[in-house]
DOMARLUM-532136 format. One record per residue: residue in three letters; x negated, y negated, z of N, C-alpha, C in turn. Coordinates in steps of 0.001 Angstrom, whole numbers, padded with zeros to 6 digits, always signed. Each point is the difference from the previous one (the first is absolute). Layout:
N
ALAXYZXYZXYZ ...
//
This chain:
402
UNK-121950-175973+040304+000091+001364+000527-000963+000874-000752 UNK-000181-000248-001286-000876+000910-000785-001416-000123+000571 UNK-000370-001205+000379-001392-000219+000435-000323+000538+001326 UNK+001019+000234+000803-000144+000500+001407-000073+001583+000029 UNK+000505+000632-001109+000079+001465+000031-001320+000653+000077 UNK-001010-000435-000728-001364+000672+000103-000567-000070+001357 UNK+000276-001152+000742-000475-000209+001354+000667+001067+001011 UNK+001354+000119-000234+000620+001030+000848-000454+001330-000232 UNK-000317+000378-001270-000495+001352-000309-001357+000122+000588 UNK-000824-000936-000049-001381+000101+000527+000077+000139+001482 UNK+000956-000706+000668+000134+000134+001417+000427+001360+000406 UNK+000924+000686-000823+000412+001323+000279-001078+000992-000160 UNK-000861-000270-001042-001085+001000-000230-000944-000133+001107 UNK-000349-001215+000398-000910-000160+001122+000503+000532+001334 UNK+001338-000025+000099+000597+000530+001195-000003+001484+000121 UNK-000119+000676-001206-000094+001463+000015-001393+000505+000300 UNK-001001-000922+000078-001369+000505+000263-000034+000617+001313 UNK-000709+001166+000033-000119+000798+001284-000885-000701+000993 UNK+000219+000237+001231-000864-000550+001079-001434+000333-000158 UNK-000266+001246-000447-001411+000492-000196-000696-000833-001037 UNK+000633-000272-001103-000633-000776-001034-000195-001454+000432 UNK+000980-000560+000746-000145-001321+000467-001141-000125+000934 UNK-000091+001047+000916-001086-000007+000940-001399+000179-000686 UNK-000071+000780-001049-001256+000029-000714-000415-001235-000657 UNK+001044-000697-000598-000313-001312-000617-000458-000949+001026 UNK+000630-000059+001136-000376-000945+001084-001381+000320+000461 UNK-000380+001288+000134-001336+000335+000375-001049-000430-001040 UNK+000309+000081-001193-000896-000378-001148-000138-001465+000118 UNK+001080-000736+000181-000104-001459+000014-000853-000499+001254 UNK+000141+000725+001118-000710-000473+001181-001386+000687+000154 UNK-000418+000638-001128-001349+000651+000117-001042-001008+000128 UNK-000906+000313+000979-001173-000883+000246-001258+000912-000032 UNK-000868-000336-000928-001287+000829-000167-000799+000067+001354 UNK+000033-001029+000840-000694+000000+001224+000478+001065+000867 UNK+001286+000340-000030+000540+000954+000839-000349+001464-000376 UNK-000397+000154-001236-000424+001288-000498-001545+000234+000074 UNK-000721-000994-000440-001433+000121+000045-000572-000550+001334 UNK+000248+000740+001086-000347-000319+001360-001408+000604+000272 UNK-000502-000545+001141-001226+000489+000490+000034+001526+000314 UNK+001180+000418+000508+000174+001417+000223-000146+000857-001174 UNK+000656-000408-001137-000056+000716-001237-001430+000007-000549 UNK-000695-001137+000079-001310-000097-000540-000956+000940+000805 UNK+000097-000062+001248-000857+000884+000892+000333+001463-000322 UNK+001242+000385-000111+000316+001398-000314-000540+000374-001348 UNK+000146-000844-000981-000523+000234-001318-001502+000195+000049 UNK-000708-000846+000638-001516+000042-000004-000373+001290+000748 UNK+000606+000351+001155-000361+001303+000657+000386+001190-000805 UNK+001069-000077-000630+000455+001143-000836-000953+000263-001113 UNK-000437-001064-000603-001001+000163-001072-001303+000483+000483 UNK-000408-000336+001233-001194+000539+000568+000131+001541+000189 UNK+001205+000481+000394+000280+001451+000046-000081+000621-001335 UNK+000538-000679-001014-000049+000484-001341-001491+000149-000511 UNK-000820-000905+000382-001384+000031-000369-000725+001283+000667 UNK+000438+000286+001195-000543+001191+000749+000457+001282-000715 UNK+001310-000001-000397+000459+001088-000783-000748+000181-001274 UNK-000381-001103-000645-000814+000037-001172-001325+000627+000247 UNK-000580-000281+001148-001306+000487+000362+000116+001523+000143 UNK+000974+000579+000682+000230+001372+000095+000174+000689-001395 UNK+000791-000630-000891+000212+000570-001330-001289+000105-000809 UNK-000811-001111+000084-001271+000014-000777-000901+001022+000525 UNK-000242+000073+001345-000858+001041+000556+000466+001410-000280 UNK+001259+000239+000014+000559+001289-000401-000284+000328-001464 UNK+000181-001030-000816-000192+000156-001441-001512+000266-000279 UNK-000915-000608+000662-001436+000179-000199-000266+001411+000382 UNK+000587+000497+001166-000319+001326+000388+000479+001078-001030 UNK+001148-000303-000598+000636+000911-000862-000657-000019-001438 UNK-000312-001181-000451-000520-000166-001442-001531+000066-000111 UNK-000708-000616+000955-001421-000050-000074-000666+001198+000613 UNK+000484+000326+001303-000557+001088+000679+000766+001359-000128 UNK+001152-000088-000592+000771+001166-000254+000283+000776+001324 UNK+000432-000775+000980+000287+000568+001286+001390-000414+000444 UNK+000806+000867+000451+001278-000246+000515+000131+000451+001429 UNK-000058-000880+000913-000031+000348+001430+001016-000872+000746 UNK+001274+000031-000218+000930-000905+000656+000027+000139+001532 UNK-000175+001248+000474+000004+000212+001505-001128-000676+000659 UNK-001212+000121-000480-001180-000625+000593+000162-001458-000090 UNK+000419-000569-001112+000149-001400-000123+000890-000537+001147 UNK+001072+000699+000285+000888-000520+001095-000540+000279+001386 UNK-000873+001034+000124-000445+000357+001337-000781-001120+000654 UNK-000859-000653-000731-000745-001054+000662+000785-001275+000297 UNK+001077-000141-000778+000972-001055+000342+000632+000180+001349 UNK+000504+001185+000189+000684+000316+001282-000995+000028+001129 UNK-001234+000476-000267-000994+000075+001075-000325-001401+000507 UNK-000163-000935-000982-000261-001425+000382+001115-000589+000804 UNK+001196+000319-000416+001167-000475+000742+000004+000551+001426 UNK-000310+001268+000129+000022+000658+001295-001083-000613+000938 UNK-001230-000190-000558-001084-000532+000767+000224-001443+000416 UNK+000694-000746-000880+000239-001454+000323+001080-000251+000929 UNK+001243+000643-000234+001168-000349+000690+000444+000970+001077 UNK-000336+001280-000065+000324+000902+001042-000614-000363+001400 UNK-001277-000440+000011-000582-000468+001235+000749-001177+000636 UNK+000648-000840-000802+000736-001069+000555+001193+000563+000782 UNK+000560+001037-000542+001194+000660+000709-000486+000667+001243 UNK-001237+000508-000063-000563+000658+001325-000224-001000+001040 UNK-000304-001215-000297-000259-001053+001022+001243-000615+000461 UNK+001178+000311-000491+001257-000552+000502+000349+000554+001318 UNK+000718-000866+000791+000505+000517+001353+001547-000322-000030 UNK+000650+000642+000914+001477-000204+000130+000783+001054-000779 UNK+001261-000397-000333+000846+000959-000723-000371+000333-001369 UNK-000760-000917-000648-000350+000174-001375-001420+000484-000188 UNK-000534+000806+000993-001314+000498-000169-000039+001170-000923 UNK-001163+000526-000378-000171+001035-000925+000738+001295+000441 UNK-000112+000404+001217+000672+001241+000416+001437-000104-000098 UNK+000602-001123+000372+001450-000133-000029+000508+000019-001552 UNK-000826-000651-000858+000340+000015-001430+000005+001432-000563 UNK-001087+000746+000351-000151+001414-000455+001194+000826+000573 UNK+000218-000226+001287+001122+000816+000643+001326-000247-000568 UNK+000301-001220-000422+001276-000349-000426+000253+000208-001536 UNK-001057-000337-000782+000211-000178-001426-001102+000762-000826 UNK-000618+000973+000596-001111+000650-000733+000495+000727-001221 UNK+001160+000621-000007+000506+000701-001137+000398-000810-001102 UNK+000472-001272+000448+000406-000979-001101-001203-000407-000778 UNK-001134-000335+000715-001181-000426-000689-000712+001135-000712 UNK+000193+001211+000424-000532+001165-000703+000729+000142-001389 UNK+001293-000208-000062+000685+000140-001227-000322-001267-000839 UNK-000155-001160+000581-000339-001128-000749-001405+000134-000577 UNK-000953+000469+000741-001341+000262-000545-000012+000981-001114 UNK+000817+001064+000155+000091+001041-001111+000556-000633-001211 UNK+001131-000748+000192+000606-000699-001257-001019-000942-000672 UNK-000696-000775+000808-000961-000997-000589-001180+000689-000744 UNK-000569+001064+000659-001156+000739-000616+000460+000626-001240 UNK+001100+000719-000112+000456+000666-001140+000351-001053-001112 UNK+000464-001088+000391+000371-001023-001088-001302-000456-000708 UNK-001064-000264+000779-001246-000322-000607-000608+001156-000855 UNK+000103+001203+000495-000467+001121-000666+000719+000302-001347 UNK+001345-000194+000029+000726+000376-001193-000209-001014-001149 UNK-000187-001261+000330-000174-000942-001147-001381+000125-000645 UNK-001018+000298+000920-001333+000232-000619-000023+001305-000827 UNK+000639+000997+000517+000081+001301-000670+000723-000090-001332 UNK+000928-000996-000114+000826-000108-001193-000859-000347-001189 UNK-001150-000707+000194-000859-000402-001078-000595+001156-000803 UNK+000029+001158+000581-000467+001250-000619+000891+000619-000968 UNK+001292-000484+000111+001015+000717-000855+000770-000870-000971 UNK+000042-001250+000264+000882-000849-000862-000792-001284-000392 UNK+000578-000835-000809-000570-001181-000521+000058-001179+000955 UNK-000824-001012-000201-000007-001154+000782+001267-000771-000170 UNK+000603-000103-001248+001241-000664-000192+001165+000579+000761 UNK+000080+001324+000018+001004+000602+000834-000140-000275+001460 UNK-001176-000053+000518-000234-000315+001379+000429-001394+000392 UNK-000384-000932-000938+000390-001395+000252+001450-000236-000003 UNK+000667+000704-000874+001477-000142-000078+000711+000634+001119 UNK-000354+001227+000265+000680+000843+001075-000330-000480+001333 UNK-001192-000655+000131-000296-000495+001399+000916-001084+000383 UNK+000732-000669-000870+000980-001079+000410+001227+000694+000604 UNK+000012+001314-000016+001174+000599+000646+000021-000209+001536 UNK-001165-000515+000534-000115-000240+001478+000985-001182+000315 UNK+000316-000876-000926+000710-001215+000334+001483+000376+000287 UNK+000730+000763-000935+001360+000326+000311+000196+000921+001231 UNK-001005+000963+000136+000042+000839+001221-000105-000855+001270 UNK-000951-000860-000068-000292-000933+001106+001175-000803+000402 UNK+000756-000476-000963+001131-000853+000139+001162+000806+000705 UNK+000141+001200-000495+001055+000908+000590-000308+000314+001442 UNK-001288+000335+000295-000345+000344+001377+000105-001226+000923 UNK-000360-001120-000518+000101-001238+000769+001473-000351+000377 UNK+000789+000196-001024+001465-000189+000185+000544+000968+001042 UNK-000359+001235-000143+000548+001060+000886-000572-000109+001421 UNK-001252-000033+000163-000625+000031+001270-000260-001340+000730 UNK-000433-000980-000773-000308-001298+000527+001198-000983-000039 UNK+001048+000437-000669+001195-000810-000086-000296-001390-000778 UNK-000850+000093-000943-000323-001172-000760+001076-000142-001118 UNK+000524-001185-000232+001023-000210-000912-000528-000957-001100 UNK-000058+000542-001250-000528-000769-001189+001159-000699-000601 UNK-000334-001209-000580+000952-000760-000786-000230+000121-001452 UNK+000906-000438-000845-000227+000189-001494-001254-000592-000436 UNK-000458-001117+000537-001216-000617-000504-001218+000889+000285 UNK+000054+000813+001030-001092+000936+000278-000139+001078-001094 UNK+001253+000542-000373-000049+000961-001088-000551-000566-001397 UNK+000366-001187-000166-000429-000699-001203-001475-000188+000048 UNK-000572-000460+001107-001467-000145+000208-000675+001331-000169 UNK+000497+001072+000490-000632+001298-000196-000090+000408-001389 UNK+001161-000202-000731+000038+000320-001423-001079-000815-000779 UNK-000144-001246+000402-001051-000836-000638-001409+000594+000220 UNK-000228+000442+001178-001347+000570+000297-000253+001283-000740 UNK+001059+000839-000047-000137+001282-000807-000108-000323-001466 UNK+000557-001130-000462-000109-000343-001376-001496-000394-000237 UNK-000579-000652+000960-001438-000332-000220-000912+001169-000049 UNK+000332+001061+000798-000664+001255-000065+000177+000667-001385 UNK+001228-000024-000480+000218+000543-001323-000778-000726-001039 UNK-000106-001294+000137-000945-000817-000927-001368+000496+000002 UNK-000494+000257+001200-001348+000501+000102-000250+001310-000668 UNK+000961+000910+000216+000007+001284-000634+000051-000080-001604 UNK+000859-000949-000376+000056-000230-001415-001371-000461-000618 UNK-000696-000868+000763-001250-000473-000403-001030+001134-000092 UNK+000087+000943+000931-000896+001229-000001+000275+000837-001258 UNK+001318+000087-000326+000210+000884-001280-000475-000685-001173 UNK+000193-001275-000132-000454-000760-001172-001554+000047-000123 UNK-000665+000016+001192-001433+000015+000043-000527+001418-000157 UNK+000792+001011-000088-000373+001409-000048-000684+000518+001157 UNK+000393-000484+001166-000646+000371+001268+000917+000955+000813 UNK+000645+000861-000706+000886+001009+000739-000911+001161+000319 UNK-000842-000221+001043-001030+001007+000289+000507+000957+001075 UNK-000799+000956+000235+000400+000966+001034+000162+001449-000580 UNK+000257+000919+000917+000091+001353-000428+001469+000301-000380 UNK+000147+000926-000915+001322+000466-000381+000187+001474+000166 UNK-000790+000532+000957+000025+001498+000196+001301+000446+000486 UNK+000639-000740+000909+001314+000354+000519+000714-001259+000431 UNK+000587-000667-000971+000637-001309+000189+001144+000107+000961 UNK+000805+001059-000085+001159+000219+000899-000454+000012+001467 UNK-001045+000793+000320-000543+000073+001350-000628-001378+000426 UNK-000681-000631-000865-000584-001354+000321+001040-000983+000291 UNK+001074-000052-000766+001076-000989+000194+000705+000338+001328 UNK+000195+001329+000288+000612+000313+001244-000801-000389+001153 UNK-001299+000158-000072-000910-000494+001102+000109-001404+000257 UNK+000167-000817-001116+000084-001468+000149+001312-000366+000652 UNK+001084+000606-000386+001295-000171+000631-000044+000341+001464 UNK-000561+001122+000338-000177+000451+001348-000830-001028+000836 UNK-001126-000458-000589-000751-000971+000718+000702-001238+000196 UNK+000764-000513-001033+000808-001252+000233+000989+000189+001079 UNK+000669+001085+000117+001021+000278+001032-000662-000012+001337 UNK-001171+000652+000160-000643+000073+001274-000574-001298+000449 UNK-000512-000797-001005-000419-001315+000319+001055-000854+000562 UNK+001250+000089-000637+001169-000777+000482+000325+000363+001495 UNK+000003+001292+000244+000275+000364+001426-001063-000545+000968 UNK-001338+000138-000440-000998-000560+000868+000121-001465+000155 UNK+000342-000757-001024+000104-001422+000079+001141-000439+000889 UNK+001166+000679-000080+001133-000335+000837-000300+000325+001463 UNK-000676+001083+000256-000424+000299+001398-000949-001154+000494 UNK-000940-000364-000894-000951-001047+000340+000720-001300+000390 UNK+000910-000417-000849+000747-001218+000302+000718+000051+001337 UNK+000685+001090+000271+000682+000127+001248-000968-000054+001247 UNK-001176+000709-000165-000950+000042+001099-000639-001277+000297 UNK-000469-000735-001039-000781-001236+000247+000967-001125+000459 UNK+001300+000100-000342+000896-001058+000372+000686+000260+001344 UNK-000013+001264+000461+000704+000352+001300-000958+000491+001045 UNK-001141+000596-000422-000974+000528+001039-001287-000748-000103 UNK-000940+000402-000844-001288-000652+000012-000758+000409-001288 UNK-000748-000913-000549-000814+000257-001171-001187+000964+000441 UNK-000546-000234+001107-001098+000853+000467+000455+001393+000287 UNK+001169+000160+000494+000540+001393+000224+000180+000674-001287 UNK+000610-000661-001003+000122+000670-001320-001347+000415-000620 UNK-000999-000884-000054-001216+000280-000600-000783+001033+000748 UNK+000052-000062+001445-000742+000970+000684+000567+001388-000075 UNK+001311+000107+000069+000544+001355-000046-000023+000632-001356 UNK+000227-000805-001075-000102+000460-001310-001441+000412-000326 UNK-000986-000845+000487-001359+000338-000138-000380+001346+000718 UNK+000487+000187+001159-000334+001134+000726+000605+001280-000686 UNK+001304+000040-000252+000607+001221-000586-000366+000156-001488 UNK-000273-001188-000700-000466+000135-001343-001318+000601-000154 UNK-000947-000317+001010-001275+000657+000020+000040+001372+000221 UNK+000884+000488+000925+000120+001484+000337+000500+000729-001244 UNK+001058-000550-000668+000615+000660-001125-001025+000001-001178 UNK-000673-001128-000248-001005-000035-001095-001102+000950+000187 UNK-000522+000093+001327-001061+000902+000202+000355+001437-000238 UNK+001213+000426+000429+000406+001342-000313+000157+000264-001433 UNK+000538-000965-000745+000232+000231-001430-001279-000164-000806 UNK-000891-000897+000497-001296-000182-000712-000907+001133+000142 UNK-000006+000609+001142-000888+001202+000156+000340+001144-001003 UNK+001222+000033-000276+000375+001044-000922-000196-000390-001462 UNK+000073-001346-000340-000088-000416-001392-001309-000743-000395 UNK-000566-000901+000749-000954-000936-000403-001118-000142+000986 UNK-001153-000485-000474-001164-000223+000869-000957-001162-000475 UNK+000588-001112-000538-000841-001063-000512+000301-001342+000667 UNK-000909-001016-000107+000102-001236+000644+000264-001103-001112 UNK+001024-000894+000235+000323-001044-000899+000359-001257+000818 UNK-000930-000731+000396+000206-001109+000983+000782-001201-000597 UNK-000187-000206-001281+000658-001181-000616+001514+000149+000120 UNK+000436+001155-000341+001508+000250+000084+000499-000155+001458 UNK-000862+000679+000918+000433-000043+001399+000047-001429+000585 UNK-000998-000864-000363-000040-001294+000537+001157-000838-000550 UNK+000392+000107-001284+001096-000713-000489+001318+000464+000625 UNK+000208+001290+000201+001145+000555+000664+000038-000427+001415 UNK-001146-000024+000688-000052-000411+001426+000424-001498+000145 UNK-000505-000780-000909+000330-001467+000107+001453-000177-000374 UNK+000485+000750-000947+001378-000066-000468+000965+000302+001192 UNK-000261+001112+000649+000832+000427+001161-000103-000992+001163 UNK-001158-000663+000152-000160-000910+001075+000858-001306-000219 UNK-000016-000413-001262+000658-001258-000335+001455+000193-000316 UNK+000462+001085-000582+001348+000163-000454+001013-000162+001136 UNK-000160+000479+001177+000983-000232+001054+000287-001439+000320 UNK-001129-000834-000152+000178-001467+000253+000938-000578-001020 UNK-000208+000403-001337+000881-000538-001046+001358+000512+000081 UNK+000215+001284+000403+001306+000646+000190+000766-000702+001100 UNK-000665-000289+001143+000627-000754+001103+000410-001391-000386 UNK-000816-000604-000897+000351-001384-000423+001204-000016-000957 UNK+000073+001020-000862+001106+000030-000964+000814+001206+000147 UNK-000209+001046-000863+000617+001331+000098-000715+000973-000819 UNK+000323+001239+000179-000673+001089-000841+000344-000097-001511 UNK+001273-000452-000233+000375-000107-001442-000719-001158-000674 UNK-000181-001094+000691-000679-001125-000501-001439+000265-000238 UNK-000601+000720+000885-001437+000398-000116-000193+000874-001233 UNK+000823+000966-000146-000145+000921-001198+000316-000662-001348 UNK+000817-001004+000063+000142-000850-001202-001299-000749-000342 UNK-000630-000499+000969-001293-000687-000145-001031+000970-000493 UNK+000094+001278+000452-001063+000940-000384+000173+000486-001419 UNK+001056-000367-000699+000183+000362-001365-001087-000658-000917 UNK-000611-001037+000481-001073-000714-000774-001320+000767+000133 UNK-000044+001026+000850-001311+000721+000142-000428+000635-001270 UNK+000933+000585-000748-000345+000590-001219-000547-001076-001050 UNK+000595-001169+000054-000504-001064-000896-001403-000461+000407 UNK-000298-000095+001263-001372-000232+000418-000967+001074-000489 UNK+000515+001257+000070-000876+001076-000459-000378-000046-001502 UNK+001033-000524-000781-000238-000198-001358-001010-001112-000254 UNK+000149-001080+000706-001026-001085-000113-001414+000501+000277 UNK-000125+000804+001130-001315+000564+000272-000467+000952-001005 UNK+000937+000715-000561-000295+000951-001022-000612-000555-001291 UNK+000396-001265-000252-000550-000692-001184-001507-000145+000165 UNK-000524-000149+001212-001465-000244+000172-000672+001346+000411 UNK+000684+000951+000591-000610+001204+000515+000160+001166-000933 UNK+001125+000111-000696+000321+001141-000851+000239-000475-001476 UNK-000306-001224-000356+000083-000511-001311+001430+000118-000585 UNK+000982-000420+000828+001363+000081-000544+000274-001145-000979 UNK+000893+000074-000871+000372-001080-000853+000967-000948+000668 UNK-000375-001288-000074+000859-001063+000715+001298-000134-000873 UNK+001102-000284+000753+001257-000278-000673+000634-001104+000841 UNK+000638-001005-000788+000629-001121+000662+001249+000486+000842 UNK+000524+001162-000350+001107+000545+000720-000324+000251+001514 UNK-001305+000254+000304-000409+000149+001372+000252-001268+000780 UNK-000297-001147-000567+000268-001255+000694+001470-000170+000092 UNK+000728+000278-001023+001448-000160+000044+000635+000908+001074 UNK-000567+001254+000118+000473+000916+001028-000221-000620+001381 UNK-001199-000483+000158-000376-000566+001371+001011-001119+000361 UNK+000214-000938-000951+000837-001116+000238+001492+000444+000289 UNK+000440+000960-000740+001370+000480+000286+000175+000628+001354 UNK-000897+000865+000357-000051+000641+001307+000044-001067+001100 UNK-000886-000965-000100-000070-001053+001042+001350-000865+000035 UNK+000544-000191-001145+001345-000744+000018+001004+000824+000729 UNK+000100+001358-000289+000899+000850+000675-000284-000012+001488 UNK-001183+000073+000405-000434+000020+001413+000475-001325+000706 UNK-000258-001083-000604+000439-001297+000618+001548-000163+000087 UNK+000669+000502-000990+001426+000022-000087+000551+000872+001114 UNK-000542+001159+000267+000405+000894+001052-000120-000600+001330 UNK-001166-000661+000273-000276-000601+001296+000636-001391+000252 UNK+000662-000547-001094+000608-001265+000145+001199+000062+000846 UNK+000634+001147+000104+001243+000220+000835-000320+001046+001037 UNK+000348-000269+001225-000262+000922+001037+000938+001218-000095 UNK-000532+001163+000487+000832+001186-000033+000622+000158+001340 UNK+001364-000125+000130+000703+000156+001345-000120+001421+000496 UNK-000083+000099+001333-000113+001257+000659+001115+000177+000977 UNK+000617+001220+000017+001101+000294+000927-000628-000037+001399 UNK+000532-000836+000845-000494-000051+001420+000250+001271+000776 UNK+000954+000845-000404+000336+001214+000633-001055+001089-000319 UNK-000850-000248-000998-000869+001074-000458-001190+000163+000902 UNK-000889+000989-000302-001157+000282+000814-001049-001129-000064 UNK+000008-000734-001115-001060-001012-000115+000213-001129+001025 UNK+001268-000207+000517+000139-001047+000972+000381+000608+001384 UNK-000209+001277+000182+000415+000604+001299-000888-000420+001111 UNK-001217-000403-000247-000887-000477+001072-000545-001307-000421 UNK-000188-000898+000973-000523-001356-000332-001434+000056-000553 UNK-000393-000890-000919-001348-000056-000486-001036-000263+001042 UNK-001066+000651-000013-001050-000205+000991-001122-000718-000658 UNK-000707-000759+000815-001165-000787-000463-001275+000731+000389 UNK-000842+000180-000935-001273+000849+000209-001174-000972+000312 UNK-001081+000616+000313-001324-000637+000132-000027-000959+001167 UNK+001094+000013+000954-000084-000751+001193+000510-001400-000138 UNK+000582-000302-001188+000568-001451-000213+001392+000000+000459 UNK+000424-001108+000502+001459-000163+000315+000866-000246-001137 UNK+001192+000375+000068+000976-000188-001095+000600-001409+000087 UNK-000169-000928-000908+000591-001277+000069+001511+000000+000117 UNK+000647+001075-000610+001468-000015+000167+000418+000238+001416 UNK-000791+000681+000853+000328+000207+001401-000017-001356+000787 UNK-001031-000803-000287-000114-001295+000595+001218-000866-000429 UNK+000420+000064-001251+001109-000786-000404+001302+000468+000659 UNK+000192+001281+000181+001157+000569+000630+000004-000456+001454 UNK-001176+000052+000692-000001-000414+001429+000369-001428+000184 UNK-000498-000898-000937+000261-001434+000054+001496-000232-000197 UNK+000615+000803-000945+001371-000126-000241+000863+000381+001163 UNK-000439+001199+000699+000758+000455+001173-000095-001037+001037 UNK-001168-000609+000203-000159-001010+001058+000980-001188-000255 UNK+000077-000386-001227+000831-001197-000379+001469+000379+000296 UNK+000385+001275-000313+001436+000380+000241+000257+000046+001502 UNK-000935+000429+000802+000190+000117+001470+000143-001455+000572 UNK-000881-000914-000470+000024-001269+000511+001364-000764-000372 UNK+000480+000320-001265+001235-000630-000449+001139+000457+000831 UNK-000011+001334+000400+001011+000610+000739+000041-000633+001400 UNK-001197-000097+000646-000026-000579+001301+000470-001391+000004 UNK-000440-000813-000950+000525-001433-000140+001457-000085-000131 UNK+000601+000877-000861+001378-000035-000103+000750+000391+001247 UNK-000551+000912+000694+000638+000395+001290-000106-001144+001003 UNK-001199-000671+000041-000054-001114+000908+000910-001148-000395 UNK+000169-000231-001275+000832-001057-000452+001451+000283+000355 UNK+000370+001291-000187+001412+000402+000319+000182-000032+001518 UNK-000996+000401+000761+000102-000065+001467+000121-001448+000522 UNK-000847-000891-000623+000020-001412+000428+001394-000648-000441 UNK+000465+000366-001166+001260-000548-000430+001129+000524+000816 UNK-000078+001242+000540+001059+000487+000801+000075-000802+001352 UNK-001169-000315+000639-000017-000697+001195+000575-001392-000169 UNK-000299-000648-001118+000476-001331-000288+001514+000018-000079 UNK+000594+001002-000698+001398+000145-000133+000669+000116+001347 UNK-000585+000825+000928+000543+000216+001309+000063-001267+000791 UNK-001158-000760-000080-000030-001332+000730+001104-000869-000503 UNK+000229-000106-001327+000958-000902-000594+001441+000480+000479 UNK+000201+001276+000027+001342+000423+000391+000234-000257+001501 UNK-001066+000038+000874+000221-000276+001349+000269-001511+000232 UNK-000671-000823-000742+000278-001400+000012+001449-000357-000423 UNK+000488+000599-000998+001324-000168-000503+001055+000402+001096 UNK-000299+001155+000669+000999+000479+001037-000041-001024+001183 UNK-001138-000464+000406-000150-001069+001042+000796-001274-000345 UNK-000102-000468-001243+000737-001221-000469+001475+000248+000008 UNK+000375+001219-000393+001484+000306-000042+000626-000019+001421 UNK-000798+000505+001016+000504+000006+001380+000134-001414+000468 UNK-000940-000862-000257-000011-001410+000382+001260-000675-000613 UNK+000278+000270-001310+001103-000687-000628+001338+000467+000628 UNK+000082+001311+000282+001275+000470+000635+000154-000492+001425 UNK-001027-000280+000655+000086-000419+001417+000404-001542-000015 UNK-000413-000695-000999+000246-001443-000012+001416-000319-000660 UNK+000612+000960-000714+001333-000290-000678+001046+000016+001081 UNK+001018-000989-000095+001143+000059+000943+000997+001052-000575 UNK+000761+000622+000951+000994+000925-000510+001181-000691-000641 UNK+000608+000653-000881+001133-000573-000778+001200+000922+000187 UNK+001206-000452-000360+001136+000822+000050+000033+001145-000873 UNK-000679-000106-001103+000003+001132-000966-000846+001129+000480 UNK-000738-000207+001069-000991+001122+000386+000724+000824+001064 
//
């Protein structure tokens, strides 16, 4: 009996284990790396890092303008980006016919795109303007504020539901950014103005919040309406707003910044449609790290191993975030309309649904025919039984008991 008591105790202890912990242990045991490192994750990672490289290009061109040429023109830098978007994508909307033509879009949603253009323009303006008042370290840290704001907006408007693993992944990415900032402090690269740190930090937080609003609107538009519509309308209204604001403030040309921003805006909706706005912004956290690597050759920064550690940590967090899909409430606006296929290609899902419907119809017809045939056979058998019964009764002699 003494030898069996520890076994009973162990059984009781294991029996008290909560279902959540048992489920977590089961998921860990059933973990398969091939299910995490899929082609979808690899493609999203590669495209996200391409967007981060474009962000790096805008940061370097802006820093060259500020440090070498001593010029700060955030409005003009954004003006050519929006102009290129307008020239490229707005004519595509003008060539449309049917209910989604340019006139119908302007008639139904012009005020929405006007507000979206204003939000996007001022977000770009605020973050560039912040360099005049606060340090680079503060901008790098406070710019991460876009992630929590974006998650809240996605949860509220897009009905995106995050799981605990997503929060852990985001913390890992932010830890990587913190590592990068620590490397800056150790290298003595806390550069930037300190003329009005409070104002500069406030501009960064404002820019991060506006960027979050713009990204959520972008995700909803490209997934439910059209990528061309988003780029064309934002380019149109962004150009108008930038022109008005630039005439008052600036008058210089900076094509490098405009080209990077133009390519960024052209490619970002593709990546957002493939994954999500939150996933893309997590990938963009590596843009500052790329800027540091370029600064080693262009601005003679001191190299630190923590830069590499920061890059690896951010990438680990990004892969962890994308390893689990984010469920979406089907009652929300993100699923209110079926996804449309652009560029004239058919949606493979529609063909699959048509084939499935045909199979169901054929199976129903076959079942009805089988039932109909079976019914006729039963009637014939019953008629034969009745005929045989009549013959037997006619051939039987009557008895006294009858």
